[in-house]
C-alpha positions as CSV (number, residue, x, y, z in Angstrom):
1,M,-40.5,-14.4,-24.4
2,G,-38.6,-14.1,-27.5
3,Q,-38.9,-17.7,-28.7
4,L,-41.6,-17.2,-31.3
5,E,-40.1,-14.0,-32.4
6,E,-36.8,-15.6,-33.4
7,A,-38.4,-18.5,-35.2
8,S,-41.1,-16.4,-36.9
9,D,-38.8,-13.6,-37.8
10,A,-36.3,-15.9,-39.5
11,D,-39.0,-17.8,-41.4
12,V,-41.0,-14.8,-42.7
13,H,-38.0,-12.6,-43.4
14,G,-36.1,-15.3,-45.2
15,T,-39.1,-16.3,-47.3
16,L,-39.7,-12.7,-48.3
17,E,-36.1,-12.1,-49.1
18,A,-36.0,-15.2,-51.3
19,Q,-39.2,-14.6,-53.1
20,I,-39.1,-10.9,-53.6
21,S,-35.9,-10.3,-55.5
22,S,-35.2,-8.7,-58.9
23,P,-32.8,-6.2,-60.5
24,D,-35.5,-3.5,-60.4
25,D,-34.1,-0.6,-58.5
26,T,-37.2,1.6,-58.5
27,S,-37.1,3.7,-55.4
28,E,-40.0,4.0,-52.9
29,K,-40.3,7.7,-53.7
30,S,-40.8,7.0,-57.4
31,R,-43.8,4.8,-56.5
32,G,-45.6,7.8,-54.9
33,V,-48.6,6.9,-52.9
34,N,-48.0,3.2,-53.3
35,A,-44.6,3.3,-51.5
36,D,-46.1,1.4,-48.6
37,K,-47.2,-1.4,-51.0
38,P,-44.3,-2.7,-53.0
39,N,-45.0,-4.5,-56.2
40,P,-44.0,-8.2,-56.4
41,G,-41.5,-7.3,-59.0
42,D,-39.6,-4.9,-56.8
43,T,-36.7,-5.8,-54.5
44,W,-38.1,-5.8,-51.0
45,D,-35.8,-4.6,-48.2
46,W,-37.2,-4.9,-44.7
47,D,-34.4,-2.6,-43.3
48,S,-35.7,0.3,-45.4
49,D,-39.4,-0.6,-45.5
50,P,-41.6,2.2,-44.0
51,S,-43.6,-0.4,-42.1
52,N,-40.5,-1.4,-40.1
53,P,-40.9,0.3,-36.7
54,Y,-37.3,1.3,-36.8
55,N,-38.2,3.6,-39.7
56,W,-41.2,5.3,-38.1
57,S,-41.2,9.0,-37.5
58,L,-40.2,10.4,-34.2
59,E,-43.9,11.2,-33.5
60,Q,-44.9,7.6,-34.0
61,K,-42.1,6.3,-31.8
62,T,-43.0,8.8,-29.1
63,Q,-46.6,7.5,-29.2
64,Q,-45.3,4.0,-28.5
65,V,-43.3,5.2,-25.5
66,M,-46.4,6.9,-24.2
67,V,-48.4,3.7,-24.6
68,I,-46.0,1.5,-22.6
69,G,-45.3,4.3,-20.1
70,W,-49.0,4.9,-19.3
71,A,-49.8,1.1,-19.3
72,A,-47.0,0.5,-16.9
73,F,-48.0,3.4,-14.6
74,T,-51.7,2.4,-14.6
75,T,-50.7,-1.2,-13.7
76,S,-48.2,-0.3,-11.1
77,V,-50.2,2.4,-9.4
78,G,-52.9,-0.2,-8.8
79,V,-50.4,-2.0,-6.5
80,S,-50.6,0.6,-3.8
81,I,-53.5,2.9,-4.5
82,L,-55.6,0.8,-2.2
83,S,-53.1,0.7,0.6
84,P,-54.5,3.8,2.4
85,A,-57.9,1.9,2.6
86,H,-56.5,-0.5,5.1
87,S,-58.5,0.9,8.0
88,A,-61.6,1.4,5.9
89,F,-61.5,-2.3,5.0
90,M,-61.3,-3.3,8.7
91,E,-64.2,-1.1,9.6
92,E,-66.5,-1.8,6.6
93,F,-65.9,-5.6,6.3
94,G,-65.0,-6.4,9.9
95,V,-61.7,-8.1,9.0
96,S,-58.4,-8.2,10.9
97,S,-55.4,-5.9,10.2
98,T,-53.5,-8.7,8.4
99,V,-56.5,-9.8,6.3
100,A,-57.1,-6.2,5.2
101,I,-53.7,-6.3,3.4
102,L,-54.9,-9.2,1.2
103,P,-56.2,-6.9,-1.7
104,L,-52.7,-5.5,-2.0
105,S,-50.9,-8.8,-1.8
106,L,-53.2,-10.6,-4.2
107,Y,-52.7,-7.9,-6.8
108,V,-48.9,-8.2,-6.5
109,F,-49.0,-12.0,-6.6
110,A,-51.1,-11.7,-9.8
111,L,-48.4,-9.6,-11.4
112,A,-46.0,-12.6,-11.0
113,L,-48.4,-14.9,-12.8
114,G,-49.8,-12.8,-15.6
115,P,-46.7,-12.5,-17.8
116,V,-46.4,-16.3,-18.0
117,A,-49.1,-16.4,-20.6
118,G,-49.1,-12.8,-21.7
119,G,-45.6,-12.8,-23.0
120,P,-45.8,-15.8,-25.3
121,L,-49.3,-14.7,-26.5
122,S,-47.9,-11.4,-27.6
123,E,-45.4,-13.2,-29.7
124,T,-48.1,-15.2,-31.4
125,V,-50.8,-12.6,-32.1
126,G,-48.7,-9.5,-31.7
127,R,-48.2,-6.8,-29.0
128,Y,-51.2,-4.6,-30.0
129,P,-54.0,-7.1,-29.3
130,V,-52.4,-8.0,-25.9
131,Y,-52.1,-4.4,-24.8
132,L,-55.7,-3.8,-25.9
133,G,-57.2,-7.0,-24.4
134,C,-55.3,-6.8,-21.1
135,M,-56.2,-3.1,-20.5
136,V,-59.9,-3.7,-21.4
137,F,-60.3,-6.8,-19.1
138,G,-58.1,-5.3,-16.3
139,T,-60.3,-2.2,-16.3
140,L,-63.5,-4.2,-16.2
141,F,-62.2,-6.1,-13.2
142,T,-61.1,-2.9,-11.5
143,L,-64.5,-1.5,-12.1
144,G,-65.8,-4.7,-10.4
145,V,-63.6,-4.1,-7.4
146,G,-65.2,-0.7,-6.9
147,F,-68.7,-2.2,-6.8
148,A,-67.7,-5.3,-4.7
149,P,-70.2,-5.8,-1.9
150,T,-68.1,-8.4,0.0
151,F,-64.5,-8.6,1.0
152,S,-64.0,-12.0,-0.6
153,G,-65.4,-10.7,-3.9
154,L,-63.1,-7.6,-3.6
155,C,-60.0,-9.9,-3.2
156,I,-60.9,-12.1,-6.1
157,L,-61.5,-9.2,-8.5
158,R,-58.3,-7.5,-7.4
159,F,-56.4,-10.7,-8.2
160,L,-58.1,-10.9,-11.6
161,A,-57.4,-7.2,-12.3
162,G,-53.7,-7.7,-11.6
163,L,-53.6,-10.9,-13.7
164,C,-55.0,-9.0,-16.7
165,Y,-52.9,-5.9,-16.3
166,A,-49.6,-7.8,-15.7
167,P,-48.6,-8.6,-19.3
168,T,-48.4,-4.9,-20.1
169,L,-45.3,-4.8,-17.9
170,S,-43.6,-7.9,-19.3
171,I,-44.0,-7.1,-23.1
172,A,-43.1,-3.4,-22.9
173,A,-39.4,-4.2,-23.2
174,G,-40.1,-6.1,-26.4
175,T,-42.0,-3.1,-27.8
176,L,-39.0,-0.9,-27.1
177,N,-36.6,-3.2,-28.7
178,E,-38.8,-3.5,-31.8
179,T,-39.2,0.3,-32.1
180,F,-35.8,1.7,-31.3
181,Q,-32.4,0.7,-32.5
182,P,-29.9,0.0,-29.7
183,V,-28.1,3.3,-30.2
184,H,-31.3,5.2,-29.6
185,R,-32.7,3.0,-26.9
186,A,-31.2,4.6,-23.7
187,L,-33.7,7.5,-23.1
188,P,-36.9,5.6,-23.9
189,S,-35.7,2.6,-21.8
190,A,-35.0,4.9,-18.9
191,I,-38.5,6.4,-19.2
192,F,-40.1,2.9,-19.2
193,I,-38.0,1.6,-16.3
194,L,-39.0,4.6,-14.2
195,T,-42.8,4.4,-14.7
196,P,-43.3,1.1,-12.9
197,F,-41.4,2.5,-10.0
198,L,-43.3,5.8,-9.9
199,G,-46.6,3.9,-9.8
200,P,-46.1,2.3,-6.3
201,G,-44.7,5.6,-5.0
202,L,-47.5,7.8,-6.2
203,G,-50.3,5.3,-5.6
204,P,-50.4,5.9,-1.8
205,V,-50.2,9.6,-2.3
206,I,-53.3,9.6,-4.6
207,G,-55.0,6.9,-2.6
208,S,-54.7,8.7,0.7
209,F,-56.4,11.9,-0.6
210,V,-59.1,9.9,-2.4
211,V,-59.9,7.5,0.5
212,N,-60.0,10.4,3.0
213,R,-62.2,12.6,0.9
214,K,-64.3,10.3,-1.3
215,G,-64.0,6.8,0.1
216,W,-62.0,3.8,-0.9
217,R,-64.2,2.8,-3.9
218,W,-63.1,6.0,-5.6
219,T,-59.5,4.7,-5.7
220,Q,-60.8,2.2,-8.3
221,W,-62.7,4.8,-10.3
222,T,-59.4,6.8,-10.3
223,Q,-57.5,3.8,-11.7
224,V,-60.3,3.3,-14.3
225,F,-59.9,6.9,-15.5
226,M,-56.2,6.3,-15.9
227,A,-56.9,3.1,-17.8
228,I,-59.3,4.8,-20.2
229,F,-56.6,7.4,-21.0
230,T,-54.2,4.5,-21.6
231,L,-56.8,2.8,-23.9
232,I,-57.0,6.0,-26.0
233,Q,-53.2,5.9,-26.3
234,I,-53.3,2.3,-27.4
235,A,-56.0,3.0,-30.0
236,L,-53.7,5.6,-31.6
237,S,-50.7,3.2,-31.6
238,R,-49.6,0.5,-34.0
239,E,-48.3,-3.0,-34.0
240,T,-44.6,-3.3,-33.3
241,F,-43.9,-7.0,-33.4
242,H,-41.7,-7.5,-36.5
243,P,-42.9,-11.0,-37.5
244,V,-46.6,-10.0,-37.4
245,I,-45.8,-6.9,-39.5
246,K,-43.8,-9.0,-42.0
247,R,-46.6,-11.5,-42.3
248,R,-49.0,-8.7,-43.2
249,R,-46.5,-7.4,-45.8
250,A,-46.2,-10.9,-47.2
251,K,-50.0,-11.1,-47.7
252,E,-49.9,-7.7,-49.5
253,L,-47.2,-9.1,-51.8
254,G,-49.1,-12.4,-52.4
255,I,-46.3,-14.5,-51.0
256,K,-47.0,-17.9,-49.6
257,L,-45.6,-18.3,-46.1
258,P,-44.2,-21.5,-44.5
259,P,-46.7,-23.4,-42.4
260,S,-46.9,-22.4,-38.7
261,P,-45.4,-24.9,-36.2
262,P,-47.8,-27.5,-34.8
263,I,-49.8,-26.4,-31.7
264,S,-48.1,-29.2,-29.8
265,S,-44.7,-27.8,-30.6
266,Q,-45.8,-24.3,-29.5
267,I,-47.2,-25.6,-26.3
268,R,-44.0,-27.5,-25.5
269,L,-41.9,-24.4,-26.2
270,F,-44.1,-22.3,-24.0
271,V,-43.9,-24.7,-21.1
272,T,-40.1,-24.9,-21.5
273,I,-39.4,-21.2,-21.8
274,S,-42.0,-19.7,-19.5
275,L,-42.4,-22.4,-16.8
276,L,-39.8,-25.1,-16.5
277,R,-36.6,-23.3,-17.5
278,P,-37.1,-20.3,-15.2
279,L,-37.5,-22.6,-12.2
280,H,-34.5,-24.7,-13.2
281,M,-32.3,-21.5,-13.6
282,L,-33.3,-20.3,-10.2
283,I,-31.9,-23.5,-8.7
284,V,-28.8,-24.3,-10.8
285,E,-27.6,-20.9,-12.1
286,P,-25.8,-18.9,-9.4
287,I,-26.1,-15.6,-11.4
288,V,-29.9,-16.0,-11.8
289,G,-30.5,-17.4,-8.4
290,F,-28.7,-14.8,-6.3
291,I,-29.8,-11.8,-8.4
292,C,-33.4,-13.0,-8.2
293,L,-33.1,-13.4,-4.4
294,Y,-31.5,-10.0,-4.1
295,I,-34.1,-8.2,-6.2
296,A,-37.0,-10.2,-4.6
297,C,-36.0,-9.2,-1.1
298,E,-35.6,-5.5,-1.9
299,F,-38.8,-5.4,-3.8
300,A,-40.5,-7.1,-0.9
301,T,-39.0,-4.5,1.5
302,L,-40.4,-1.8,-0.8
303,F,-43.9,-3.3,-0.7
304,S,-43.7,-3.7,3.1
305,F,-43.5,0.1,3.3
306,F,-47.1,0.3,2.1
307,A,-48.2,-1.3,5.4
308,A,-45.4,0.1,7.6
309,V,-45.3,3.8,6.7
310,P,-48.9,4.6,7.6
311,L,-48.5,2.7,10.9
312,I,-45.3,4.5,11.8
313,F,-46.1,8.0,10.8
314,S,-49.6,8.0,12.3
315,G,-48.4,6.4,15.5
316,V,-45.1,8.2,16.0
317,Y,-45.7,11.6,14.4
318,N,-49.5,11.8,14.5
319,F,-49.8,12.2,10.8
320,D,-53.3,12.2,9.3
321,P,-54.0,9.9,6.4
322,E,-53.2,12.5,3.7
323,S,-49.9,13.5,5.4
324,S,-48.9,9.8,5.7
325,G,-49.6,9.4,2.0
326,L,-47.3,12.3,1.1
327,V,-44.4,10.5,2.7
328,F,-44.4,8.1,-0.3
329,L,-43.2,11.0,-2.4
330,A,-39.8,10.1,-1.0
331,I,-39.9,6.9,-3.1
332,V,-40.6,8.9,-6.2
333,V,-37.7,11.3,-5.5
334,G,-35.4,8.3,-4.8
335,C,-36.4,6.6,-8.0
336,L,-35.7,9.8,-10.0
337,L,-32.3,10.1,-8.4
338,G,-31.7,6.4,-9.2
339,T,-32.5,6.9,-12.8
340,V,-30.0,9.8,-13.0
341,T,-27.4,7.7,-11.3
342,V,-27.9,4.8,-13.8
343,L,-27.6,7.3,-16.8
344,I,-24.5,8.9,-15.3
345,C,-22.8,5.5,-14.8
346,N,-23.7,4.5,-18.4
347,I,-22.2,7.7,-19.8
348,F,-19.1,8.0,-17.7
349,L,-18.3,4.3,-16.9
350,Y,-19.9,2.0,-19.4
351,L,-19.7,3.9,-22.7
352,P,-16.0,4.6,-22.4
353,K,-15.4,0.8,-22.2
354,V,-17.4,0.5,-25.4
355,A,-15.3,3.2,-27.1
356,K,-12.1,1.3,-26.1
357,H,-13.4,-1.9,-27.7
358,P,-15.0,-0.9,-31.0
359,G,-16.6,-3.7,-32.8
360,S,-16.5,-6.1,-29.8
361,Q,-18.8,-6.6,-26.9
362,V,-17.9,-5.2,-23.5
363,P,-17.9,-7.8,-20.7
364,P,-21.3,-7.7,-19.0
365,E,-19.8,-7.2,-15.6
366,H,-19.3,-3.5,-16.5
367,R,-23.1,-3.2,-16.4
368,L,-22.9,-3.6,-12.6
369,Y,-21.5,-0.2,-11.6
370,P,-24.9,1.3,-10.5
371,A,-25.6,-1.9,-8.5
372,L,-22.2,-1.6,-6.7
373,I,-23.2,1.9,-5.6
374,G,-26.8,1.1,-4.9
375,S,-26.0,-2.0,-2.8
376,I,-24.4,0.3,-0.2
377,G,-27.4,2.7,-0.2
378,L,-29.9,-0.1,0.6
379,P,-28.8,-1.0,4.1
380,I,-27.8,2.6,4.9
381,G,-31.4,3.7,4.1
382,L,-33.0,0.9,6.1
383,F,-30.9,1.3,9.3
384,W,-31.3,5.1,9.0
385,F,-35.0,4.6,8.9
386,A,-35.0,2.1,11.7
387,W,-33.4,4.2,14.3
388,T,-34.5,7.7,13.4
389,A,-38.3,7.0,13.2
390,R,-38.7,8.3,16.8
391,A,-40.8,11.1,18.3
392,D,-37.7,12.9,19.5
393,I,-36.3,13.1,15.9
394,S,-37.9,15.1,13.1
395,W,-40.1,13.2,10.6
396,A,-37.8,14.5,7.9
397,S,-35.0,12.1,8.8
398,P,-36.9,8.8,8.2
399,V,-38.4,10.4,5.0
400,V,-34.9,11.0,3.6
401,A,-33.9,7.5,4.7
402,I,-36.8,6.1,2.5
403,M,-35.5,8.2,-0.4
404,V,-32.0,6.7,0.0
405,F,-33.5,3.1,0.0
406,A,-35.6,3.8,-3.1
407,W,-32.5,5.3,-4.8
408,G,-30.4,2.1,-4.1
409,N,-33.3,-0.2,-5.0
410,L,-33.7,1.3,-8.5
411,C,-29.9,1.3,-9.1
412,V,-29.6,-2.4,-8.2
413,F,-32.7,-3.4,-10.1
414,V,-31.8,-1.7,-13.4
415,S,-28.2,-2.6,-13.3
416,T,-28.7,-6.3,-12.5
417,T,-31.4,-6.6,-15.1
418,Q,-29.0,-5.2,-17.8
419,Y,-26.4,-7.6,-16.5
420,I,-28.7,-10.7,-16.9
421,T,-29.7,-9.5,-20.4
422,D,-26.0,-9.2,-21.4
423,V,-24.9,-12.5,-19.8
424,Y,-27.3,-14.9,-21.4
425,Q,-28.1,-15.3,-25.1
426,G,-31.1,-16.3,-27.3
427,L,-34.1,-17.8,-25.6
428,T,-32.4,-18.1,-22.3
429,V,-32.7,-14.3,-21.6
430,A,-36.5,-14.6,-21.6
431,S,-36.4,-17.5,-19.1
432,A,-34.0,-15.6,-16.8
433,M,-36.2,-12.5,-16.8
434,S,-39.3,-14.7,-16.2
435,A,-37.5,-16.1,-13.1
436,N,-36.8,-12.6,-12.0
437,G,-40.4,-11.5,-12.3
438,L,-41.7,-14.6,-10.5
439,A,-39.3,-14.1,-7.6
440,R,-39.7,-10.4,-7.0
441,Y,-43.5,-10.3,-7.3
442,G,-44.0,-13.6,-5.5
443,L,-42.0,-12.5,-2.4
444,G,-43.3,-9.0,-2.7
445,A,-46.9,-10.3,-2.3
446,A,-45.9,-12.2,0.9
447,F,-44.0,-9.5,2.9
448,P,-46.8,-7.0,3.5
449,L,-48.9,-9.8,5.1
450,F,-46.6,-10.0,8.1
451,T,-45.3,-6.4,8.2
452,I,-47.8,-5.1,10.7
453,P,-47.4,-8.0,13.1
454,M,-43.6,-7.8,12.8
455,Y,-43.5,-4.0,13.6
456,T,-46.0,-4.5,16.4
457,K,-44.0,-7.2,18.1
458,L,-40.5,-6.1,17.4
459,G,-40.9,-2.3,17.4
460,I,-39.9,0.1,14.6
461,G,-36.2,-0.1,15.2
462,W,-35.7,-3.8,15.2
463,A,-38.3,-4.6,12.6
464,S,-36.7,-2.3,10.1
465,S,-33.3,-3.5,11.2
466,V,-34.3,-7.1,10.2
467,L,-34.9,-5.7,6.7
468,G,-31.5,-3.9,6.9
469,F,-29.7,-7.1,7.9
470,I,-31.2,-8.8,4.9
471,A,-29.8,-6.0,2.7
472,V,-26.4,-6.4,4.3
473,A,-26.3,-10.2,3.8
474,L,-27.1,-9.7,0.1
475,L,-24.9,-6.7,-0.4
476,P,-21.9,-8.8,-1.7
477,V,-24.0,-10.2,-4.6
478,P,-23.1,-7.6,-7.3
479,W,-19.5,-7.3,-6.0
480,V,-18.9,-11.0,-6.3
481,F,-20.4,-11.1,-9.8
482,F,-18.2,-8.1,-10.8
483,K,-15.1,-9.9,-9.6
484,M,-15.9,-13.5,-10.6
485,G,-18.6,-13.1,-13.3
486,K,-16.4,-14.4,-16.1
487,R,-15.6,-17.6,-14.2
488,L,-19.3,-18.1,-13.3
489,R,-20.4,-17.6,-16.8
490,A,-17.9,-20.2,-18.0
491,M,-19.5,-22.7,-15.5
492,S,-23.0,-22.0,-16.6
493,K,-25.2,-24.9,-18.0
494,Y,-26.8,-22.4,-20.4
495,E,-25.5,-20.3,-23.3
496,T,-23.7,-17.2,-22.1
497,V,-21.3,-14.7,-23.6
498,E,-17.6,-15.8,-23.6
499,I,-15.9,-12.4,-23.2
């Protein structure tokens, strides 16, 4: 992601600047209703052009935030909204407990693969067609899941639904960057980052009530209703990808654009940026490799809760399906607290560093403050959950433990993502983030498949402790990068910041 934007943006913008230049200083206001269509004789300035998303009204920008927020929520709620249907699948289709987890795991696995093609495609045809196409086809496959007569058909359609929905998560960051200047990006970025975490937390809550009262197929109708609302929001939105907008402006001005790169070059670039380089960075780049491992393990732990929580709270505390679903509100509360923590660290720890170094970039290691705090919360939450989920201890204790884990998980994810973005430059950032997505969703798809057997054989205490020991083993990752990040950046085989 980002590769076609840099090339296209430079070509189109440079061509327009070169060909549309004259001493005519006629203002856009003086052109009245034609302000959006500058005359070829006028000086054209992209920075002040009304079609530039940076110059849109607050209402238009808010609309774009609603689009990416609802799209991310619709996609992420689909991960877990079917998790309360585990027993229903076993009864209706006659499958084992482990096999009944497949619809969840296949959807998550599809989220790892979808952005591979969706990201580059959005930088060829624009963001708007990708949002629209992905949401339409994802909704059709979700509709198919609701009508699926066989378990194998259900699994295939769930995978295809996740594959189509997935790009809406990967291109949202680009939409934000193209709509808001960096100084105004903090709040909309926080909203976007929060929505994909709220989806998995609220999915089981919604799903438990729907499955218990209407049947599991209604979980899919519920997601379809959300998708229809998202489609309405998309229909009211506009294209944000700058090169596409500039090409349209060039056509309005009658300017001949440079020829597009050959298809072979675009395919080669796609294979390099989206496939080969992410895998290479996972192996040879310590920063990318260890952060991806850390994020992947904690995301996988989060997804394992979708199988473990109903098992534990129904078996230990005799919760009914709806009450077990309500337990997942702890994840929502933890994510909200994590968002507040990230914003507080940004205001009181990171921005003062920026103020002390005006005009220069702050070392990326200062992005890690939330991760340093959150890394401690992760094992605390998991061990707390492990040894208090007992009949002689109130159910409230393990619920609060889940909240602590979710808080730490969001802090670590947001902080390390910002760190990677600041460390690498140019096209390398896209590859690093692609590696991150492949790792976290790939491992996240695998963990739920062995969660129930692990808890059944090891017991609640030791099974949860295994996850806690993993969190302890990976706890030093952000601390080591905070201390040795500059030295590791200097050793990198890729382009990194030098400060």
